[in-house]
Every structure is written in C-alpha cells, then in structure tokens.
VEXLUM-304958 format. One record per residue (C-alpha): x, z, y. Coordinates in steps of 0.001 Angstrom, whole numbers, plus 500000, padded with zeros to 6 digits. Example, Ala and Ser with C-alpha at 12.3 -4.5 7.8 and 13.67 -1.06 7.14 Angstrom:
512300507800495500 513670507140498940 
# end
This chain:
519116465332513026 517782468431513748 514565469006511663 511191469690513339 509821472812512252 505876473551512160 505607477486512379 501778476953511514 502488475273508029 503077478740506174 503922482111507088 507462481299505113 507592478336507766 506707480904510484 509365482935509398 512050480193509434 511263478849512687 511658481937514546 514977482549513007 516110479224514203 514926480040517171 516578483676517614 519770481984516590 519663479345519583 518537481722521855 521794483760521437 524030480323521224 524979480571517641 525390477703515415 524412478418511740 527868479102510440 528474481778512999 524983483505512036 526039482946508235 529153484711508967 527263487490510686 525027488125507829 527047487621504887 525992484187503654 526289480563504109 525262478205506711 523562476062504044 521657479186503081 520757479782506557 519302475787506921 517190476517503930 515427479477505047 515179477779508710 513575474439507193 511626476633504887 513174475220501693 513937478794500451 512551482226501056 514151484853502889 514770488194500898 513849491602501930 517512492585502363 518198489609504587 515499490128506859 516779493701507370 520192492431508012 518833489971510780 516724492995512348 519877495072512445 522102492199514343 519410492111516872 518330495723517155 514729495194515953 514774498050512957 511177499734512962 510221497329515968 506678495953515335 508066492696515817 510764493310513189 511996490294510731 511169492938507975 507656493465509034 507713489703509025 508767489583505775 506153491914504637 503630489739505815 505139486515504003 505421488560500882 502096490206501069 499668487799502985 497042488599500781 497035492296501305 495467493637504510 497512493729507812 499092497050507955 499136497765504454 502472496929503418 503878499069506422 501974502090505384 503239501647501217 506635501460502976 505707505150504320 504271505785500944 507383505404499062 509131507915501141 506554510776501478 506798514423500135 503121514655500291 500412512636499835 496869513158500809 494012510614499564 490275510286499495 488411507603497899 484828506745497664 483257504190495125 486506503751493095 489695505522491722 492335505527493951 494861502893493501 497766505451492567 495863506862489835 494427503425488329 495614502250485193 497050498406484925 493546497480483214 491358498830485903 493598497523488515 493414494396487276 489232494250486827 489190495330490377 491235492588491390 489671489449489565 486653491166490687 487863489749493872 488407486070492423 484965486135490822 483604486185494108 486115483408495463 487621486149498056 491347485535496388 492924483318493870 493885484518490377 497585484513491573 497035486725494578 495318488931492036 498204488967489818 500454490125493077 498098492727493692 498379494545490452 501869493888490162 502341495370493911 500337498353492807 502569499217489771 505706498976492270 503882501560494269 503072503611491342 506589503576489905 507753504758493791 506523507806492945 508585508350489828 511578509856491227 513739513100490938 512130515079493590 508370513291493526 505780513664496081 502906516454496134 499993514186495490 496431515835496522 493468513197495525 489929514169496540 487835511679494622 483784511364495363 481967511796492306 480650508083492760 484422507024491847 483650508109488378 480455506535487714 481318502933489057 481364500518485564 484788498765486361 486027496395483263 483402497745480747 483420501010478515 486987500813476805 488720500443480293 486663503436481728 487166505572479049 490955504868479209 490684505512482968 489123508888482558 491896509837479966 494451508947482370 492841510911485185 492941513766482588 496573513442481663 497656513154485396 496211516373486220 498493517737483897 501599516943485879 502294519928488556 502700517208491394 499232516279491341 496215518129492387 493013515992491536 489710517078492859 486025515828492717 483755516057495762 480342516111493975 477020514506494836 476046517969495448 478197518338498501 475849516132500460 476539516489504155 479348519001503885 481383515948502840 483916515314505461 484545511638505207 482642508174504643 485408505946504183 488531506638502377 491643508659503964 495416508012503214 497889510939504923 501268511035504259 503985513902505379 507296512718505648 510638514639505021 510700515333508504 507104517018508586 505619514399510628 502322512889509815 501315509269509044 497809508188508594 496547504850507415 493119503908508161 491218500404507009 488480498420508645 486978495224506187 489190493011507840 492351495045508776 494510497984508220 496134500257510713 499212502843510477 498771505720513048 501566508505513587 499923509532517079 499215513419516663 495967513483518903 494786511085515871 496269512523513011 496048516045513021 492130516212513237 492056514174510059 494294516612508497 492426519695509320 489048517973507931 490940517020504740 492068520912504178 488457522035505046 487137519251502610 489628520708499816 487734523817500294 484582522383499665 485430520127496605 485414521252493044 488836522952491845 491501521301489838 490290523003486547 486419522287487399 487668518747488561 489166518283484942 486147519478483200 483808517618484901 485853514305483906 486138515404480629 482131516208479973 481599512551481525 484316510887479281 482382512751476223 479299511695477547 477925515259477763 475400516488480467 
# end
C-alpha cells in the first residue's frame, strides 16, 4: 500500500518525494530513518506523502545524515525554496549569509533598501505587486513578515556595520502616501543615529559618476570572505568568487567617496521631510 507520489504537485510534495527516494536508495524503512533523525516513523510518512510540512531543523538533520550541508542540492536549500517560494531564486540563500555578516554594504535605486523600510512602507511595496496581479495577498504578507525577520536578525549583541548608499530617487518615490513617506524619512534619520549604520545619498548631480545602475548587495563574513548578491528581473544569484566580487567591492568604495557624507545625507533627508528646498 505504498502511496504514489507526484513531486510536481507542489514544492511540499517534491520535498517529500525526494526524502522517500533518498531513504529507499539507502535501503532504510521509515522507522530506521526516524530513529536516526529523532522523530517517529509516522512523522516521516506524513512528510513523504505531503500531509505535513518539514521544518528547517528537520531539513538540516537530513543534510547532516546525507552529508549535504552547504551543498546546492541540500534539503535545507529545498526547504528554503518551499518556504519562500514567492521570493526570487537565490534570495533566501543570500539572507542566510546576511544574518551572519559582520559588514553589509547596500546600494539601492528607486526604493528604500529593505533593511531600512518601515512596516508600512514594506507593506505598500508588497501590495503594489498584489494590485498588479504578480503575487497574492497571502504572499505579500509573507514578504513583509520575511523582511521583518531579516531586520530582527541584525539586532544582536554585536550588530553588523551597515553601509547603505541610496540613489536620490529612493526619497522621491511616493510609496504608500504622504504619511507613510513621512514616517519612512523619519525612520531613516533615526537609523542614521545608530553607530553601526552609515546612510549616504547619491545625489542626482552625481550623474555619470554614479558607479552602479542596479542594486548592489555585498556581505563581509566573520572570516573576511565577501559574498555578493545580484538580481535580474526573474532570479537572484549568490556569488563568492573573488574575481566577481572584488571589482564590485572596489567600485563600492569609490562610490562612497563620491556620495554625500553621512551628515550631509541626513540634512538632505530632513529638508525633504520638512518640505524645504
């Protein structure tokens, strides 16, 4: 009475089918696998048949058992895709690094960087996609909650240094209405007061001297290795190869020298918020 599985039915079904395939390749029955993972055979059966979703700790235990930790074929990576299926490919992987980084460097065009968004601003952005029919309201809620988790991960005993350079266009996009934008600009000023946040503006007057046309995400890890993340319209990619990362890091440092200072940037944000020229 082995239930036939359809891995194409959903991401959850694909996870369960792969777990069963892995188990059967090794000649294990469900109870054997359950003993090795510290759960019940009934729990294994429920995950394999899609009646129950796997948890992140469960996926990591399977990876340890199968020597897949850090692999592009890991069960953790598949879990991330299952949990955050409405996010771009590669982005959940990047966020995993982001939560452990000691330095974060960002550049954004058009929108306030996610790590600096207020909940109301983030919700307005997400539900803009709902109105266009790109995602569902439930997925929009998931995005907002996911962002809140990213922001919370930065609040720790030794928080990372965060360098955020924003194109001036980020301040002029009318997201969520006047009250939302006023609160967002106030939040930027408040965050600038934190010693681990360096917020700078790239003014329109910079023109061709602006180093980047697309968003930039660079992470420095505790071992001083650098992780870069790049996006197209349809997918994201994490990159650690130095030949790819180092030129971007160099350009970022040059760009910071061209951007307004931290104090001048706060002054510009304050003037815009007050409506003064």
